[in-house]
C-alpha positions as CSV (number, residue, x, y, z in Angstrom):
1,M,-11.9,3.9,-10.9
2,R,-12.8,6.9,-8.5
3,I,-10.6,8.6,-6.0
4,I,-12.5,10.3,-3.4
5,R,-10.6,12.5,-0.7
6,D,-13.1,14.2,1.4
7,Y,-15.6,11.8,3.6
8,T,-17.5,14.9,4.4
9,F,-18.7,15.5,1.0
10,V,-19.5,12.3,-1.0
11,A,-21.8,12.0,-4.1
12,E,-24.3,9.3,-3.6
13,K,-22.9,7.1,-6.6
14,D,-19.8,7.0,-4.5
15,R,-21.4,5.6,-1.1
16,G,-22.4,2.3,-0.1
17,A,-19.2,0.4,-1.3
18,S,-17.7,-2.8,0.4
19,A,-14.2,-1.4,1.4
20,A,-11.0,-3.2,2.7
21,I,-9.4,-0.6,5.2
22,G,-5.6,0.0,5.5
23,N,-2.5,1.8,4.4
24,F,-1.9,-0.8,1.8
25,D,1.6,0.7,1.6
26,G,3.2,-2.0,-1.4
27,V,-0.1,-3.9,-1.8
28,H,1.3,-6.8,-1.2
29,L,-0.5,-10.3,-0.9
30,G,-1.8,-9.7,2.4
31,H,-3.6,-6.2,1.2
32,Q,-4.6,-7.9,-1.7
33,S,-6.1,-10.9,0.4
34,V,-8.0,-8.1,2.6
35,I,-9.3,-6.6,-0.7
36,D,-10.1,-9.9,-2.5
37,L,-12.6,-10.2,0.9
38,A,-14.2,-7.2,0.3
39,R,-14.6,-8.4,-3.3
40,R,-16.5,-11.2,-2.4
41,A,-18.5,-9.3,0.4
42,G,-19.9,-6.7,-2.4
43,A,-20.7,-9.3,-4.7
44,D,-22.7,-10.8,-2.1
45,I,-24.5,-7.3,-1.4
46,G,-24.4,-5.8,-4.7
47,A,-21.9,-3.3,-3.6
48,P,-18.7,-1.9,-5.8
49,L,-15.4,-2.7,-4.3
50,G,-13.5,0.1,-2.3
51,V,-10.3,0.7,-0.6
52,M,-10.2,3.2,2.4
53,T,-6.7,4.2,2.9
54,F,-5.0,7.5,4.2
55,E,-2.7,10.2,2.8
56,P,-0.2,11.0,4.1
57,H,0.7,7.8,5.8
58,P,-0.2,8.1,9.5
59,R,3.4,7.1,10.0
60,Q,4.6,10.0,8.1
61,Y,2.0,12.5,9.7
62,F,3.4,11.8,13.3
63,A,7.0,11.4,12.4
64,P,7.5,13.9,9.8
65,D,11.4,13.7,9.9
66,A,11.9,10.1,10.1
67,P,13.8,8.3,7.6
68,P,11.7,7.4,4.2
69,F,10.0,4.3,4.6
70,R,7.0,4.1,2.0
71,L,7.3,1.4,-0.4
72,M,5.3,3.7,-2.7
73,G,3.7,6.5,-3.5
74,R,0.4,7.5,-3.6
75,E,0.0,7.5,-7.6
76,A,1.7,4.2,-7.7
77,R,-0.3,2.5,-5.1
78,A,-3.8,4.0,-6.9
79,H,-2.3,2.3,-10.1
80,R,-2.0,-0.8,-8.5
81,L,-5.2,-0.9,-6.6
82,E,-6.9,-0.2,-10.1
83,K,-5.1,-3.3,-11.7
84,L,-6.9,-5.0,-8.8
85,G,-10.1,-3.7,-9.9
86,V,-10.7,-1.5,-7.3
87,E,-14.0,1.1,-8.3
88,R,-13.5,3.4,-5.3
89,L,-10.9,4.5,-3.7
90,Y,-11.2,6.7,-0.5
91,E,-7.7,8.5,-0.2
92,L,-8.8,10.3,2.9
93,N,-6.5,13.3,4.1
94,F,-5.0,12.3,7.2
95,N,-4.9,15.5,9.4
96,A,-5.3,16.6,12.9
97,A,-9.1,16.3,12.6
98,L,-8.9,12.7,11.5
99,A,-6.0,11.6,13.9
100,G,-8.3,13.3,16.7
101,L,-11.4,11.0,16.2
102,S,-12.0,8.4,18.6
103,P,-12.8,4.9,17.2
104,E,-16.3,5.3,17.6
105,E,-16.2,8.6,16.1
106,F,-14.3,7.1,13.6
107,A,-16.9,4.4,12.7
108,R,-20.1,6.5,12.9
109,D,-18.7,9.5,11.3
110,V,-16.4,8.3,8.7
111,I,-17.5,4.6,7.9
112,H,-21.2,5.3,8.4
113,R,-22.3,8.8,8.0
114,G,-19.5,10.1,5.7
115,L,-18.8,7.2,3.3
116,G,-21.9,5.3,3.8
117,L,-19.9,1.9,3.5
118,R,-22.0,-0.8,3.7
119,H,-19.1,-3.6,4.5
120,V,-15.4,-3.1,5.6
121,V,-12.5,-5.8,5.8
122,V,-9.4,-5.1,8.0
123,G,-6.9,-7.1,9.0
124,A,-6.6,-8.8,12.5
125,D,-4.0,-6.2,13.5
126,F,-5.9,-3.2,12.4
127,C,-6.3,-0.6,15.1
128,F,-7.9,3.0,14.4
129,G,-9.1,6.0,16.0
130,K,-7.1,8.6,18.1
131,G,-4.0,6.8,20.2
132,R,-4.8,3.4,18.2
133,A,-7.1,2.6,20.8
134,G,-9.7,0.8,18.6
135,N,-9.1,-2.6,17.2
136,A,-10.8,-4.9,14.7
137,S,-13.1,-6.4,17.3
138,D,-14.2,-3.0,18.3
139,L,-15.0,-2.0,14.8
140,Q,-17.3,-5.4,14.5
141,R,-19.3,-4.1,17.4
142,F,-19.5,-0.4,16.3
143,G,-20.7,-2.1,12.8
144,R,-23.3,-4.1,14.5
145,D,-24.6,-0.8,16.4
146,L,-24.3,1.1,13.1
147,G,-25.7,-1.4,10.6
148,F,-22.5,-2.3,8.4
149,G,-20.5,-5.8,8.2
150,V,-17.2,-6.5,9.2
151,T,-14.7,-9.0,8.5
152,I,-11.6,-9.5,10.0
153,A,-9.3,-10.9,7.5
154,T,-6.4,-13.3,9.0
155,L,-2.6,-12.5,8.7
156,I,-0.9,-14.3,5.5
157,E,2.1,-16.1,5.8
158,G,4.8,-16.5,3.6
159,E,7.9,-18.9,2.8
160,G,9.9,-16.7,5.3
161,G,6.8,-15.9,8.0
162,E,4.2,-13.0,7.8
163,V,3.9,-11.1,4.8
164,S,4.5,-7.5,6.0
165,S,5.7,-4.0,4.3
166,T,8.2,-4.6,6.8
167,A,9.7,-7.7,5.7
168,I,9.4,-6.1,2.2
169,R,11.5,-3.4,3.0
170,N,14.3,-5.6,4.9
171,A,14.4,-7.8,1.6
172,L,14.9,-4.4,-0.3
173,S,17.3,-3.3,1.9
174,E,19.3,-6.3,1.6
175,G,19.5,-6.6,-2.1
176,R,16.6,-9.3,-2.1
177,P,14.2,-7.8,-4.9
178,R,13.0,-11.5,-5.6
179,D,12.2,-12.4,-1.8
180,A,10.3,-8.8,-1.9
181,A,8.3,-10.0,-5.1
182,A,7.3,-13.3,-3.5
183,M,5.4,-11.3,-0.8
184,L,4.4,-8.9,-2.8
185,G,2.7,-10.6,-5.9
186,H,4.3,-8.2,-8.2
187,W,8.0,-7.0,-8.9
188,H,8.8,-3.9,-6.4
189,R,8.3,-0.9,-8.9
190,I,9.5,2.3,-8.5
191,E,7.5,4.9,-10.5
192,G,7.9,8.7,-11.0
193,E,8.6,11.1,-13.8
194,V,11.9,11.3,-15.9
195,I,14.0,14.4,-14.5
196,G,16.9,16.1,-16.1
197,G,20.3,15.0,-15.1
198,E,23.8,15.4,-15.7
199,Q,24.0,13.4,-19.0
200,R,27.4,11.3,-18.1
201,G,25.9,8.4,-19.5
202,R,25.1,9.9,-22.4
203,H,28.8,10.6,-23.2
204,L,29.4,7.0,-21.9
205,G,27.3,5.5,-24.5
206,Y,24.6,4.9,-21.8
207,P,22.0,7.4,-22.0
208,T,19.9,6.8,-18.8
209,A,16.2,8.0,-17.7
210,N,16.8,9.7,-14.2
211,M,14.2,9.5,-11.3
212,S,13.8,10.5,-7.7
213,I,13.5,8.2,-5.2
214,D,13.1,11.1,-2.7
215,N,10.2,10.2,0.1
216,L,10.6,6.4,-0.7
217,H,12.3,3.5,1.3
218,P,15.5,3.2,-0.8
219,P,16.7,-0.4,-2.0
220,R,20.4,-1.6,-1.5
221,F,22.2,0.8,-3.6
222,G,23.8,-0.7,-6.7
223,V,22.9,-2.0,-10.1
224,Y,19.7,-3.9,-11.0
225,A,18.3,-5.8,-13.9
226,V,15.1,-4.3,-14.4
227,L,11.9,-4.3,-16.5
228,V,11.0,-0.7,-17.7
229,D,7.1,0.4,-18.2
230,V,7.1,3.7,-20.1
231,L,3.5,4.9,-18.7
232,D,2.4,7.5,-21.0
233,G,3.6,9.4,-24.3
234,P,4.8,8.5,-27.9
235,H,7.1,5.8,-26.0
236,R,4.6,4.1,-24.3
237,G,5.3,0.3,-23.7
238,S,7.3,-2.3,-21.8
239,Y,11.1,-2.6,-22.1
240,H,14.1,-4.4,-20.1
241,G,17.3,-2.4,-18.9
242,A,19.9,-2.0,-16.2
243,A,19.6,0.4,-13.5
244,S,21.8,2.0,-10.7
245,I,20.2,3.2,-7.7
246,G,22.6,5.2,-5.4
247,V,24.6,8.1,-5.1
248,R,27.1,7.9,-8.0
249,P,30.3,7.6,-6.4
250,M,32.4,8.0,-9.5
251,F,31.2,11.2,-9.7
252,N,30.6,12.1,-5.9
253,G,27.2,12.3,-6.1
254,E,25.2,13.0,-2.6
255,R,21.6,12.6,-3.4
256,P,20.7,9.3,-4.2
257,N,18.6,8.5,-7.2
258,L,17.3,6.1,-10.0
259,E,19.0,6.1,-13.3
260,T,17.7,3.4,-16.2
261,F,19.3,2.8,-19.1
262,I,16.8,1.1,-21.2
263,F,18.1,-2.0,-23.9
264,D,17.5,-1.0,-27.8
265,F,15.7,2.1,-27.1
266,S,16.5,5.8,-28.7
267,G,14.2,8.5,-27.9
268,D,13.3,11.7,-25.6
269,L,11.8,10.4,-22.3
270,Y,12.2,13.7,-20.1
271,G,8.8,14.5,-18.6
272,A,7.4,10.7,-19.0
273,E,6.0,8.7,-16.2
274,L,8.1,5.5,-15.8
275,S,7.9,2.4,-13.7
276,I,10.7,0.5,-13.1
277,G,10.5,-3.4,-11.8
278,L,13.3,-4.4,-9.5
279,V,14.5,-8.0,-10.6
280,E,17.6,-9.0,-9.7
281,Y,20.4,-7.2,-7.8
282,L,23.7,-7.4,-9.5
283,R,26.3,-5.6,-7.7
284,P,26.8,-2.5,-5.0
285,E,27.7,0.6,-6.2
286,E,31.6,0.9,-6.9
287,K,34.3,3.5,-7.6
288,F,36.4,2.9,-10.7
289,D,40.1,3.9,-11.2
290,G,39.0,5.7,-14.6
291,L,36.2,5.9,-17.1
292,D,37.4,2.7,-19.1
293,G,37.1,0.4,-16.3
294,L,33.4,1.6,-15.5
295,I,32.1,1.3,-19.1
296,A,33.9,-2.2,-19.2
297,Q,31.8,-3.1,-16.0
298,M,28.7,-1.2,-17.6
299,D,29.0,-3.6,-20.4
300,A,29.1,-6.6,-18.3
301,D,26.4,-5.4,-16.0
302,C,24.0,-5.0,-19.3
303,Q,25.0,-8.5,-20.7
304,R,24.0,-10.2,-17.4
305,A,20.9,-8.2,-17.2
306,R,20.0,-9.2,-20.8
307,T,20.4,-13.0,-19.6
308,I,18.5,-12.5,-16.3
309,L,15.2,-10.6,-17.9
310,A,15.4,-13.0,-21.1
311,A,14.0,-15.8,-18.3
312,V,11.5,-13.8,-16.8
């Protein structure tokens, strides 16, 4: 997959795609249906499959001080899109210039002249251009005038209603990772680099891989059964584990993070990239009277997690 970030300078081989357009936060089933439509349209006209998205997320750009809401960072999104067979990722820099384009300018200067897209697919609720003034029907009209095809995808319904990033955030906030996974079409994953910690887990017999959750929507604090993928380095592979998300009340922590104990693993993971899939919420964070109580609970958590993950 090739990543293109500047629509004003695009190599000829990266032009002419059939592209799905949106933010694709989470790359959920609704997003996947839009991408599949772009794939089919591309197959009909002999065009590579593309996705056009934006970085930072426009919501971050317009409200930089708002609480974190993203389900995944740019790297995790790119990994997921590549797994879906996307060949061109147009990850456009969302800045004042792009935000200031009228709907017609966006269609003409970005989609048509800049990227040379031959077909685009958007959701029925798609809005674009300055002030979100353009809608999907406007895009169809511009496409007819400029010479690119436009497909409007219907919104996907799940068992609990419309599949959306908001519904997935709510499920995660309430400690329902399986419900989130049903809407995502995959386990919700937190990806990032293993960073240095205070090594308390090592002294307790439970060494953990610590990761930041800064700038991400925080799932419900507590302990989870998790799937672990080590994405690089000598220990690359898939494992099972138990993870804690939160502020470590036993040790008066303040900054939330993710700590993962990997079952039956021995090795140094500092600096490695990990992907942690949340499978089941086990319990909330607790403050114990002493370390013996904490260790006993961790033993029970890991045993329960092993049982759950054996059935996944």
